[in-house]
TORLO-10797 format. One record per residue: x, y, z of N, C-alpha, C in turn; residue in three letters. Coordinates in nm, 3 decimals. Layout:
N
+---------+---------+---------+---------+---------+---------+---------+---------+---------+-----+
!    n_px !    n_py !    n_pz !   ca_px !   ca_py !   ca_pz !    c_px !    c_py !    c_pz ! res !
+---------+---------+---------+---------+---------+---------+---------+---------+---------+-----+
!       X !       Y !       Z !       X !       Y !       Z !       X !       Y !       Z ! ALA !
...
+---------+---------+---------+---------+---------+---------+---------+---------+---------+-----+
END
This chain:
176
+---------+---------+---------+---------+---------+---------+---------+---------+---------+-----+
!    n_px !    n_py !    n_pz !   ca_px !   ca_py !   ca_pz !    c_px !    c_py !    c_pz ! res !
+---------+---------+---------+---------+---------+---------+---------+---------+---------+-----+
!   0.151 !   0.489 !  -0.441 !   0.136 !   0.390 !  -0.520 !  -0.051 !   0.416 !  -0.509 ! GLU !
!  -0.122 !   0.451 !  -0.412 !  -0.251 !   0.495 !  -0.466 !  -0.329 !   0.608 !  -0.530 ! LEU !
!  -0.240 !   0.687 !  -0.541 !  -0.237 !   0.822 !  -0.640 !  -0.206 !   0.761 !  -0.748 ! ASP !
!  -0.118 !   0.689 !  -0.808 !  -0.090 !   0.644 !  -0.931 !  -0.184 !   0.543 !  -0.965 ! LEU !
!  -0.221 !   0.471 !  -0.904 !  -0.346 !   0.391 !  -0.932 !  -0.483 !   0.470 !  -0.945 ! ALA !
!  -0.526 !   0.575 !  -0.866 !  -0.630 !   0.600 !  -0.896 !  -0.631 !   0.700 !  -1.008 ! GLU !
!  -0.496 !   0.780 !  -1.050 !  -0.490 !   0.854 !  -1.151 !  -0.506 !   0.733 !  -1.305 ! GLY !
!  -0.452 !   0.672 !  -1.308 !  -0.471 !   0.543 !  -1.421 !  -0.592 !   0.531 !  -1.431 ! GLU !
!  -0.643 !   0.433 !  -1.325 !  -0.793 !   0.437 !  -1.314 !  -0.885 !   0.558 !  -1.422 ! LEU !
!  -0.840 !   0.702 !  -1.340 !  -0.946 !   0.754 !  -1.394 !  -0.897 !   0.807 !  -1.542 ! ALA !
!  -0.785 !   0.839 !  -1.618 !  -0.747 !   0.845 !  -1.733 !  -0.824 !   0.757 !  -1.812 ! ASP !
!  -0.770 !   0.602 !  -1.732 !  -0.834 !   0.522 !  -1.856 !  -1.007 !   0.512 !  -1.878 ! ALA !
!  -1.033 !   0.524 !  -1.756 !  -1.228 !   0.531 !  -1.780 !  -1.256 !   0.700 !  -1.810 ! ALA !
!  -1.172 !   0.778 !  -1.822 !  -1.211 !   0.908 !  -1.881 !  -1.174 !   0.907 !  -2.016 ! ALA !
!  -1.085 !   0.836 !  -2.045 !  -1.093 !   0.843 !  -2.190 !  -1.194 !   0.875 !  -2.300 ! ALA !
!  -1.204 !   0.980 !  -2.390 !  -1.308 !   0.978 !  -2.480 !  -1.439 !   1.057 !  -2.467 ! GLY !
!  -1.464 !   1.077 !  -2.315 !  -1.523 !   1.185 !  -2.253 !  -1.524 !   1.318 !  -2.250 ! LEU !
!  -1.639 !   1.394 !  -2.275 !  -1.634 !   1.500 !  -2.244 !  -1.542 !   1.558 !  -2.116 ! PRO !
!  -1.545 !   1.698 !  -2.163 !  -1.415 !   1.738 !  -2.017 !  -1.520 !   1.738 !  -1.870 ! ARG !
!  -1.641 !   1.779 !  -1.901 !  -1.670 !   1.822 !  -1.790 !  -1.723 !   1.663 !  -1.709 ! ALA !
!  -1.710 !   1.567 !  -1.772 !  -1.764 !   1.410 !  -1.755 !  -1.593 !   1.375 !  -1.698 ! TRP !
!  -1.565 !   1.400 !  -1.759 !  -1.373 !   1.359 !  -1.720 !  -1.363 !   1.413 !  -1.599 ! ALA !
!  -1.340 !   1.505 !  -1.590 !  -1.323 !   1.578 !  -1.421 !  -1.424 !   1.501 !  -1.364 ! ASP !
!  -1.545 !   1.496 !  -1.373 !  -1.577 !   1.401 !  -1.265 !  -1.544 !   1.265 !  -1.193 ! GLN !
!  -1.481 !   1.199 !  -1.323 !  -1.465 !   1.061 !  -1.304 !  -1.310 !   1.112 !  -1.212 ! VAL !
!  -1.251 !   1.198 !  -1.267 !  -1.141 !   1.201 !  -1.186 !  -1.146 !   1.237 !  -1.048 ! ALA !
!  -1.261 !   1.343 !  -1.018 !  -1.306 !   1.348 !  -0.875 !  -1.358 !   1.214 !  -0.820 ! ARG !
!  -1.427 !   1.174 !  -0.890 !  -1.480 !   0.993 !  -0.835 !  -1.359 !   0.911 !  -0.794 ! ALA !
!  -1.261 !   0.945 !  -0.884 !  -1.170 !   0.815 !  -0.890 !  -0.991 !   0.871 !  -0.766 ! ALA !
!  -1.058 !   0.993 !  -0.746 !  -1.000 !   1.055 !  -0.583 !  -1.074 !   1.088 !  -0.485 ! HIS !
!  -1.056 !   0.959 !  -0.437 !  -1.165 !   1.032 !  -0.280 !  -1.041 !   1.099 !  -0.156 ! PRO !
!  -1.172 !   1.133 !  -0.079 !  -1.073 !   1.229 !  -0.004 !  -0.934 !   1.110 !   0.088 ! PRO !
!  -0.886 !   1.181 !   0.075 !  -0.719 !   1.022 !   0.095 !  -0.786 !   0.962 !   0.286 ! GLU !
!  -0.786 !   1.094 !   0.356 !  -0.827 !   1.028 !   0.512 !  -0.934 !   0.915 !   0.483 ! PRO !
!  -1.079 !   0.942 !   0.394 !  -1.138 !   0.845 !   0.419 !  -1.109 !   0.681 !   0.322 ! ASP !
!  -0.970 !   0.706 !   0.250 !  -0.967 !   0.561 !   0.196 !  -0.882 !   0.507 !   0.279 ! VAL !
!  -0.761 !   0.570 !   0.347 !  -0.684 !   0.523 !   0.425 !  -0.733 !   0.458 !   0.563 ! ARG !
!  -0.839 !   0.546 !   0.604 !  -0.926 !   0.475 !   0.719 !  -1.000 !   0.336 !   0.669 ! ASP !
!  -0.997 !   0.327 !   0.570 !  -1.103 !   0.249 !   0.522 !  -1.022 !   0.090 !   0.505 ! ALA !
!  -0.883 !   0.123 !   0.484 !  -0.802 !   0.052 !   0.439 !  -0.747 !   0.024 !   0.589 ! LEU !
!  -0.749 !   0.093 !   0.677 !  -0.681 !   0.021 !   0.822 !  -0.779 !  -0.051 !   0.837 ! ASP !
!  -0.884 !   0.003 !   0.834 !  -1.020 !  -0.095 !   0.893 !  -1.001 !  -0.198 !   0.824 ! ARG !
!  -1.017 !  -0.241 !   0.680 !  -1.022 !  -0.402 !   0.635 !  -0.852 !  -0.450 !   0.639 ! ALA !
!  -0.748 !  -0.392 !   0.660 !  -0.658 !  -0.485 !   0.663 !  -0.601 !  -0.519 !   0.848 ! LEU !
!  -0.673 !  -0.408 !   0.940 !  -0.658 !  -0.482 !   1.066 !  -0.757 !  -0.594 !   1.079 ! THR !
!  -0.909 !  -0.603 !   1.017 !  -0.978 !  -0.692 !   1.065 !  -0.958 !  -0.842 !   0.958 ! SER !
!  -0.881 !  -0.825 !   0.852 !  -0.805 !  -0.917 !   0.828 !  -0.692 !  -1.022 !   0.877 ! ARG !
!  -0.611 !  -0.918 !   0.933 !  -0.452 !  -0.960 !   1.025 !  -0.514 !  -1.026 !   1.147 ! VAL !
!  -0.465 !  -1.135 !   1.162 !  -0.516 !  -1.222 !   1.298 !  -0.389 !  -1.293 !   1.348 ! THR !
!  -0.385 !  -1.319 !   1.481 !  -0.264 !  -1.354 !   1.535 !  -0.289 !  -1.550 !   1.537 ! ARG !
!  -0.145 !  -1.570 !   1.451 !  -0.170 !  -1.711 !   1.468 !  -0.073 !  -1.771 !   1.586 ! HIS !
!  -0.189 !  -1.908 !   1.603 !  -0.150 !  -1.967 !   1.733 !  -0.027 !  -2.018 !   1.675 ! ARG !
!   0.068 !  -2.018 !   1.819 !   0.157 !  -2.078 !   1.827 !   0.147 !  -2.248 !   1.861 ! THR !
!   0.231 !  -2.351 !   1.752 !   0.232 !  -2.476 !   1.777 !   0.291 !  -2.534 !   1.910 ! PRO !
!   0.203 !  -2.658 !   1.929 !   0.254 !  -2.702 !   2.058 !   0.395 !  -2.737 !   2.053 ! ALA !
!   0.428 !  -2.780 !   1.960 !   0.578 !  -2.856 !   1.957 !   0.681 !  -2.727 !   1.916 ! TRP !
!   0.609 !  -2.624 !   1.945 !   0.763 !  -2.522 !   1.924 !   0.799 !  -2.529 !   2.146 ! TRP !
!   0.684 !  -2.560 !   2.209 !   0.717 !  -2.524 !   2.325 !   0.849 !  -2.654 !   2.359 ! SER !
!   0.789 !  -2.767 !   2.314 !   0.868 !  -2.894 !   2.326 !   1.002 !  -2.848 !   2.262 ! VAL !
!   1.034 !  -2.790 !   2.145 !   1.144 !  -2.772 !   2.093 !   1.268 !  -2.663 !   2.177 ! ALA !
!   1.156 !  -2.532 !   2.216 !   1.241 !  -2.456 !   2.280 !   1.314 !  -2.519 !   2.432 ! SER !
!   1.178 !  -2.616 !   2.460 !   1.267 !  -2.642 !   2.578 !   1.408 !  -2.740 !   2.577 ! ALA !
!   1.374 !  -2.841 !   2.471 !   1.479 !  -2.888 !   2.410 !   1.604 !  -2.831 !   2.393 ! VAL !
!   1.627 !  -2.714 !   2.323 !   1.710 !  -2.619 !   2.297 !   1.745 !  -2.524 !   2.421 ! GLN !
!   1.697 !  -2.502 !   2.514 !   1.719 !  -2.461 !   2.690 !   1.830 !  -2.583 !   2.740 ! TRP !
!   1.742 !  -2.719 !   2.725 !   1.835 !  -2.795 !   2.824 !   1.997 !  -2.855 !   2.758 ! LEU !
!   1.998 !  -2.833 !   2.620 !   2.074 !  -2.805 !   2.511 !   2.195 !  -2.701 !   2.591 ! CYS !
!   2.161 !  -2.579 !   2.585 !   2.243 !  -2.463 !   2.638 !   2.259 !  -2.464 !   2.770 ! ALA !
!   2.232 !  -2.539 !   2.865 !   2.222 !  -2.587 !   3.012 !   2.310 !  -2.656 !   3.019 ! ALA !
!   2.323 !  -2.789 !   2.914 !   2.445 !  -2.913 !   2.910 !   2.577 !  -2.834 !   2.861 ! ALA !
!   2.575 !  -2.753 !   2.794 !   2.693 !  -2.683 !   2.750 !   2.761 !  -2.595 !   2.854 ! VAL !
!   2.677 !  -2.516 !   2.866 !   2.715 !  -2.440 !   2.991 !   2.798 !  -2.502 !   3.093 ! VAL !
!   2.706 !  -2.599 !   3.133 !   2.731 !  -2.706 !   3.269 !   2.912 !  -2.754 !   3.245 ! ALA !
!   2.869 !  -2.831 !   3.120 !   3.030 !  -2.876 !   3.089 !   3.145 !  -2.785 !   3.075 ! GLY !
!   3.121 !  -2.638 !   3.021 !   3.240 !  -2.525 !   3.004 !   3.272 !  -2.505 !   3.170 ! VAL !
!   3.176 !  -2.509 !   3.262 !   3.208 !  -2.441 !   3.378 !   3.226 !  -2.564 !   3.512 ! LEU !
!   3.190 !  -2.702 !   3.432 !   3.324 !  -2.852 !   3.484 !   3.460 !  -2.783 !   3.459 ! TRP !
!   3.482 !  -2.794 !   3.337 !   3.582 !  -2.751 !   3.295 !   3.705 !  -2.668 !   3.330 ! TYR !
!   3.559 !  -2.537 !   3.323 !   3.667 !  -2.408 !   3.424 !   3.675 !  -2.458 !   3.575 ! VAL !
!   3.600 !  -2.504 !   3.619 !   3.602 !  -2.542 !   3.770 !   3.748 !  -2.651 !   3.775 ! ALA !
!   3.787 !  -2.719 !   3.690 !   3.893 !  -2.814 !   3.709 !   3.978 !  -2.805 !   3.642 ! LEU !
!   4.038 !  -2.648 !   3.605 !   4.117 !  -2.593 !   3.559 !   4.171 !  -2.490 !   3.707 ! GLY !
!   4.051 !  -2.417 !   3.749 !   4.094 !  -2.369 !   3.871 !   4.101 !  -2.410 !   3.964 ! LEU !
!   4.058 !  -2.525 !   3.981 !   4.114 !  -2.617 !   4.120 !   4.291 !  -2.657 !   4.064 ! ALA !
!   4.281 !  -2.706 !   3.959 !   4.436 !  -2.741 !   3.936 !   4.538 !  -2.632 !   3.899 ! GLY !
!   4.466 !  -2.524 !   3.936 !   4.582 !  -2.393 !   3.960 !   4.605 !  -2.358 !   4.072 ! TRP !
!   4.503 !  -2.362 !   4.143 !   4.482 !  -2.353 !   4.246 !   4.609 !  -2.484 !   4.370 ! LEU !
!   4.597 !  -2.548 !   4.278 !   4.677 !  -2.717 !   4.304 !   4.576 !  -2.802 !   4.385 ! GLN !
!   4.460 !  -2.816 !   4.438 !   4.345 !  -2.902 !   4.452 !   4.406 !  -2.999 !   4.419 ! PHE !
!   4.386 !  -3.122 !   4.533 !   4.351 !  -3.226 !   4.488 !   4.255 !  -3.303 !   4.416 ! ALA !
!   4.245 !  -3.331 !   4.350 !   4.146 !  -3.335 !   4.283 !   4.076 !  -3.513 !   4.225 ! LEU !
!   3.978 !  -3.577 !   4.247 !   3.949 !  -3.720 !   4.171 !   3.966 !  -3.710 !   4.034 ! PRO !
!   4.001 !  -3.812 !   3.948 !   3.982 !  -3.818 !   3.825 !   3.884 !  -3.770 !   3.776 ! ASP !
!   3.853 !  -3.718 !   3.667 !   3.723 !  -3.642 !   3.584 !   3.635 !  -3.789 !   3.528 ! VAL !
!   3.536 !  -3.840 !   3.573 !   3.398 !  -3.934 !   3.513 !   3.445 !  -3.872 !   3.370 ! SER !
!   3.430 !  -4.011 !   3.337 !   3.435 !  -4.081 !   3.226 !   3.320 !  -4.156 !   3.152 ! ARG !
!   3.257 !  -4.177 !   3.036 !   3.232 !  -4.246 !   2.922 !   3.294 !  -4.294 !   2.846 ! TRP !
!   3.368 !  -4.418 !   2.861 !   3.466 !  -4.492 !   2.761 !   3.607 !  -4.364 !   2.815 ! GLY !
!   3.626 !  -4.346 !   2.676 !   3.745 !  -4.253 !   2.715 !   3.724 !  -4.145 !   2.667 ! PRO !
!   3.596 !  -4.076 !   2.671 !   3.528 !  -3.902 !   2.668 !   3.477 !  -3.889 !   2.853 ! VAL !
!   3.582 !  -3.795 !   2.871 !   3.486 !  -3.702 !   2.988 !   3.375 !  -3.679 !   2.953 ! PRO !
!   3.331 !  -3.658 !   3.066 !   3.204 !  -3.611 !   3.063 !   3.151 !  -3.481 !   3.043 ! TYR !
!   3.245 !  -3.380 !   3.106 !   3.198 !  -3.225 !   3.010 !   3.260 !  -3.237 !   2.876 ! PRO !
!   3.327 !  -3.299 !   2.842 !   3.326 !  -3.284 !   2.728 !   3.227 !  -3.312 !   2.643 ! PHE !
!   3.153 !  -3.438 !   2.708 !   3.007 !  -3.497 !   2.633 !   2.879 !  -3.428 !   2.625 ! LEU !
!   2.896 !  -3.320 !   2.714 !   2.833 !  -3.227 !   2.813 !   2.799 !  -3.108 !   2.651 ! LEU !
!   2.947 !  -3.066 !   2.639 !   2.948 !  -2.952 !   2.554 !   2.953 !  -3.015 !   2.398 ! ILE !
!   2.987 !  -3.134 !   2.337 !   2.939 !  -3.184 !   2.196 !   2.845 !  -3.198 !   2.202 ! VAL !
!   2.782 !  -3.317 !   2.333 !   2.616 !  -3.348 !   2.292 !   2.547 !  -3.228 !   2.291 ! GLY !
!   2.523 !  -3.144 !   2.396 !   2.433 !  -3.024 !   2.402 !   2.458 !  -2.937 !   2.273 ! GLY !
!   2.555 !  -2.959 !   2.202 !   2.581 !  -2.840 !   2.070 !   2.515 !  -2.883 !   1.954 ! LEU !
!   2.546 !  -3.033 !   1.944 !   2.479 !  -3.136 !   1.835 !   2.309 !  -3.146 !   1.852 ! GLY !
!   2.289 !  -3.173 !   1.930 !   2.148 !  -3.205 !   1.951 !   2.086 !  -3.036 !   1.932 ! LEU !
!   2.137 !  -2.941 !   1.976 !   2.049 !  -2.832 !   1.961 !   2.121 !  -2.797 !   1.800 ! ALA !
!   2.196 !  -2.831 !   1.766 !   2.203 !  -2.762 !   1.552 !   2.068 !  -2.891 !   1.554 ! LEU !
!   2.087 !  -3.040 !   1.545 !   1.993 !  -3.120 !   1.551 !   1.823 !  -3.082 !   1.523 ! LEU !
!   1.797 !  -3.009 !   1.671 !   1.693 !  -2.957 !   1.689 !   1.686 !  -2.809 !   1.548 ! VAL !
!   1.759 !  -2.738 !   1.586 !   1.735 !  -2.625 !   1.482 !   1.686 !  -2.662 !   1.358 ! SER !
!   1.802 !  -2.764 !   1.279 !   1.768 !  -2.822 !   1.131 !   1.626 !  -2.865 !   1.135 ! LEU !
!   1.613 !  -2.935 !   1.234 !   1.459 !  -3.021 !   1.199 !   1.359 !  -2.905 !   1.209 ! ALA !
!   1.372 !  -2.809 !   1.273 !   1.280 !  -2.708 !   1.323 !   1.259 !  -2.594 !   1.211 ! CYS !
!   1.390 !  -2.572 !   1.112 !   1.373 !  -2.512 !   1.029 !   1.311 !  -2.591 !   0.888 ! ARG !
!   1.287 !  -2.726 !   0.877 !   1.241 !  -2.818 !   0.740 !   1.125 !  -2.773 !   0.823 ! ALA !
!   1.061 !  -2.785 !   0.931 !   0.935 !  -2.804 !   0.958 !   0.840 !  -2.600 !   0.920 ! ILE !
!   0.955 !  -2.553 !   0.985 !   0.936 !  -2.393 !   0.978 !   0.899 !  -2.328 !   0.847 ! VAL !
!   0.966 !  -2.387 !   0.763 !   1.001 !  -2.281 !   0.633 !   0.843 !  -2.283 !   0.541 ! VAL !
!   0.810 !  -2.445 !   0.512 !   0.718 !  -2.489 !   0.444 !   0.620 !  -2.396 !   0.525 ! PRO !
!   0.563 !  -2.439 !   0.624 !   0.468 !  -2.391 !   0.702 !   0.426 !  -2.226 !   0.688 ! ALA !
!   0.542 !  -2.181 !   0.702 !   0.603 !  -1.984 !   0.687 !   0.494 !  -1.982 !   0.555 ! ALA !
!   0.578 !  -2.029 !   0.423 !   0.514 !  -2.011 !   0.325 !   0.390 !  -1.976 !   0.279 ! ARG !
!   0.335 !  -2.156 !   0.328 !   0.191 !  -2.129 !   0.304 !   0.079 !  -2.019 !   0.379 ! ARG !
!   0.192 !  -1.985 !   0.517 !   0.072 !  -1.854 !   0.564 !   0.119 !  -1.764 !   0.513 ! ARG !
!   0.246 !  -1.693 !   0.461 !   0.222 !  -1.626 !   0.394 !   0.152 !  -1.585 !   0.253 ! ARG !
!   0.139 !  -1.683 !   0.208 !   0.101 !  -1.685 !   0.054 !  -0.094 !  -1.671 !   0.127 ! ARG !
!  -0.164 !  -1.728 !   0.222 !  -0.264 !  -1.714 !   0.278 !  -0.300 !  -1.561 !   0.314 ! ALA !
!  -0.188 !  -1.511 !   0.388 !  -0.189 !  -1.398 !   0.392 !  -0.193 !  -1.285 !   0.314 ! VAL !
!  -0.147 !  -1.311 !   0.229 !  -0.129 !  -1.178 !   0.105 !  -0.241 !  -1.225 !   0.046 ! GLU !
!  -0.311 !  -1.317 !   0.026 !  -0.432 !  -1.335 !  -0.072 !  -0.565 !  -1.260 !   0.025 ! ALA !
!  -0.561 !  -1.283 !   0.177 !  -0.649 !  -1.244 !   0.245 !  -0.622 !  -1.082 !   0.263 ! SER !
!  -0.500 !  -1.049 !   0.230 !  -0.471 !  -0.898 !   0.235 !  -0.537 !  -0.795 !   0.091 ! LEU !
!  -0.502 !  -0.907 !   0.001 !  -0.495 !  -0.837 !  -0.116 !  -0.675 !  -0.824 !  -0.206 ! ARG !
!  -0.745 !  -0.933 !  -0.075 !  -0.908 !  -0.931 !  -0.128 !  -0.917 !  -0.823 !  -0.013 ! GLU !
!  -0.916 !  -0.785 !   0.084 !  -0.927 !  -0.664 !   0.161 !  -0.903 !  -0.552 !   0.085 ! ALA !
!  -0.731 !  -0.538 !   0.014 !  -0.713 !  -0.405 !  -0.014 !  -0.851 !  -0.408 !  -0.144 ! VAL !
!  -0.842 !  -0.468 !  -0.216 !  -0.934 !  -0.516 !  -0.370 !  -1.067 !  -0.454 !  -0.308 ! GLY !
!  -1.120 !  -0.479 !  -0.213 !  -1.303 !  -0.460 !  -0.138 !  -1.309 !  -0.309 !  -0.088 ! GLY !
!  -1.194 !  -0.236 !  -0.053 !  -1.140 !  -0.082 !  -0.050 !  -1.198 !  -0.022 !  -0.156 ! VAL !
!  -1.078 !  -0.067 !  -0.257 !  -1.044 !  -0.019 !  -0.401 !  -1.207 !   0.024 !  -0.458 ! ALA !
!  -1.277 !  -0.100 !  -0.443 !  -1.406 !  -0.151 !  -0.544 !  -1.506 !  -0.017 !  -0.512 ! ASP !
!  -1.500 !  -0.053 !  -0.365 !  -1.612 !   0.017 !  -0.285 !  -1.598 !   0.196 !  -0.277 ! GLU !
!  -1.428 !   0.277 !  -0.285 !  -1.436 !   0.367 !  -0.269 !  -1.355 !   0.442 !  -0.379 ! ARG !
!  -1.324 !   0.370 !  -0.459 !  -1.267 !   0.404 !  -0.611 !  -1.377 !   0.356 !  -0.710 ! ILE !
!  -1.346 !   0.253 !  -0.774 !  -1.393 !   0.169 !  -0.864 !  -1.552 !   0.202 !  -0.908 ! VAL !
!  -1.647 !   0.138 !  -0.758 !  -1.783 !   0.183 !  -0.775 !  -1.820 !   0.338 !  -0.823 ! ARG !
!  -1.759 !   0.446 !  -0.694 !  -1.745 !   0.580 !  -0.785 !  -1.800 !   0.634 !  -0.907 ! PRO !
!  -1.624 !   0.604 !  -0.989 !  -1.608 !   0.573 !  -1.141 !  -1.729 !   0.527 !  -1.188 ! VAL !
!  -1.755 !   0.408 !  -1.153 !  -1.872 !   0.340 !  -1.277 !  -1.968 !   0.399 !  -1.225 ! GLU !
!  -2.023 !   0.472 !  -1.181 !  -2.151 !   0.535 !  -1.102 !  -2.123 !   0.647 !  -1.228 ! ALA !
!  -2.029 !   0.764 !  -1.226 !  -2.012 !   0.860 !  -1.333 !  -2.036 !   0.813 !  -1.458 ! VAL !
!  -1.940 !   0.727 !  -1.498 !  -1.983 !   0.612 !  -1.640 !  -2.079 !   0.575 !  -1.698 ! LEU !
!  -2.167 !   0.558 !  -1.576 !  -2.352 !   0.510 !  -1.540 !  -2.442 !   0.667 !  -1.565 ! ALA !
!  -2.407 !   0.699 !  -1.517 !  -2.470 !   0.852 !  -1.559 !  -2.423 !   0.937 !  -1.666 ! GLY !
!  -2.329 !   0.914 !  -1.745 !  -2.259 !   0.990 !  -1.857 !  -2.363 !   0.895 !  -1.961 ! HIS !
!  -2.328 !   0.760 !  -1.932 !  -2.443 !   0.642 !  -2.075 !  -2.588 !   0.702 !  -2.036 ! ARG !
!  -2.610 !   0.711 !  -1.917 !  -2.808 !   0.748 !  -1.983 !  -2.814 !   0.902 !  -1.972 ! ASP !
!  -2.684 !   0.969 !  -2.003 !  -2.737 !   1.116 !  -2.047 !  -2.691 !   1.094 !  -2.210 ! VAL !
!  -2.619 !   1.021 !  -2.220 !  -2.558 !   1.034 !  -2.349 !  -2.737 !   0.945 !  -2.406 ! ALA !
!  -2.774 !   0.857 !  -2.338 !  -2.869 !   0.776 !  -2.388 !  -3.015 !   0.876 !  -2.452 ! ALA !
!  -3.013 !   0.979 !  -2.334 !  -3.121 !   1.049 !  -2.349 !  -3.083 !   1.180 !  -2.459 ! ALA !
!  -2.990 !   1.198 !  -2.461 !  -2.983 !   1.328 !  -2.553 !  -3.023 !   1.232 !  -2.684 ! LEU !
!  -2.956 !   1.095 !  -2.700 !  -2.956 !   1.056 !  -2.825 !  -3.134 !   1.028 !  -2.860 ! ALA !
!  -3.214 !   0.984 !  -2.781 !  -3.358 !   0.995 !  -2.798 !  -3.435 !   1.138 !  -2.824 ! ARG !
!  -3.356 !   1.209 !  -2.765 !  -3.433 !   1.355 !  -2.800 !  -3.386 !   1.377 !  -2.885 ! ALA !
!  -3.296 !   1.336 !  -2.985 !  -3.196 !   1.395 !  -3.099 !  -3.290 !   1.336 !  -3.194 ! ALA !
!  -3.355 !   1.224 !  -3.170 !  -3.425 !   1.108 !  -3.282 !  -3.548 !   1.164 !  -3.254 ! GLY !
!  -3.599 !   1.199 !  -3.149 !  -3.750 !   1.223 !  -3.127 !  -3.821 !   1.329 !  -3.197 ! ALA !
+---------+---------+---------+---------+---------+---------+---------+---------+---------+-----+
END
């Protein structure tokens, strides 16, 4: 893409110029590739910053882990009850909250709360990520534009300014 953009700039800037000046414009528009790549790397890495993790992420993560632990505890409780029944151990009745056994509450409650937390996190994260993406894109575009201006556009403008100066001098010399 860089070569294409450089070529388009050179073609547009050199339109109507004598061949020697057009060649100079083309050379100015195509600086050595490693120089441009290094300048782009420096510009882009200076703009990319680590984003601080919000404090609420730790809370949401802890709640998700607690939900997972509740689901695992409920499943293990049922597995233990099934294994004990298979081994024909005498067991007391499973504790209940009303008509619902606690292992079932652990499983369903853990899954339900985990789902609610993930939906709430998504509602918060998606708009924030869009804003952050727009800010990073603008910053990176500005950095790339700065490198392009410094390494490609300014040298082309310098050649064009040189051509204008020479043309003006020739016009003055021809008129004198």
